[in-house]
BASENU-788225 format. One record per residue (C-alpha): residue in one letter; x, y, z. Coordinates in steps of 0.02 Angstrom, whole numbers, m for minus. Example, Ala and Ser with C-alpha at 12.3 -4.5 7.8 and 13.67 -1.06 7.14 Angstrom:
BEGIN
SITE type      u      v      w
SITE    A    615   m225    390
SITE    S    684    m53    357
This chain:
BEGIN
SITE type      u      v      w
SITE    X  m1884    638   m666
SITE    X  m1913    463   m728
SITE    X  m1773    363   m803
SITE    X  m1804    229   m932
SITE    X  m1751     52   m897
SITE    X  m1619     63  m1033
SITE    X  m1544    220   m956
SITE    X  m1549    141   m784
SITE    X  m1463    m16   m847
SITE    X  m1332     88   m937
SITE    X  m1297    192   m781
SITE    X  m1292     34   m676
SITE    X  m1167    m45   m795
SITE    X  m1059    111   m794
SITE    X  m1064    119   m604
SITE    X  m1017    m65   m595
SITE    X   m866    m39   m709
SITE    X   m808    112   m608
SITE    X   m829     12   m448
SITE    X   m719   m127   m519
SITE    X   m584      0   m565
SITE    X   m588     74   m390
SITE    X   m573    m98   m311
SITE    X   m424   m143   m421
SITE    X   m342     24   m379
SITE    X   m372     m1   m192
SITE    X   m299   m177   m198
SITE    X   m144   m110   m286
SITE    X   m126     28   m156
SITE    X   m141   m100    m17
SITE    X    m10   m212    m98
SITE    X    107    m64   m119
SITE    X     81    m16     63
SITE    X    118   m192    125
SITE    X    276   m200     20
SITE    X    333    m30     83
SITE    X    295    m81    262
SITE    X    399   m239    246
SITE    X    545   m147    165
SITE    X    536    m19    304
SITE    X    544   m157    435
SITE    X    700   m229    352
SITE    X    782    m58    343
SITE    X    742    m22    525
SITE    X    819   m188    576
SITE    X    975   m148    473
SITE    X    991     24    553
SITE    X    972    m53    726
SITE    X   1105   m183    687
SITE    X   1226    m53    618
SITE    X   1196     57    769
SITE    X   1238    m87    885
SITE    X   1395   m125    786
SITE    X   1451     56    796
SITE    X   1417     64    981
SITE    X   1513    m97   1006
SITE    X   1659    m31    904
SITE    X   1659    132   1001
SITE    X   1665     37   1166
SITE    X   1818    m61   1108
SITE    X   1909     99   1057
SITE    X   1883    182   1227
């Protein structure tokens, strides 16, 4: 099946547009992941700090 140059150019343009959308979506996903990762690190540090404070408080009570 032969495709005319116009059809080829049209398909190529459509593919290019879809590729751009995918790249934008992937970049947004990556940004969201990095933000979530950083928030998780902060929360883990807070949990560790609170755990240490509770352990310290429990030691003083005993």
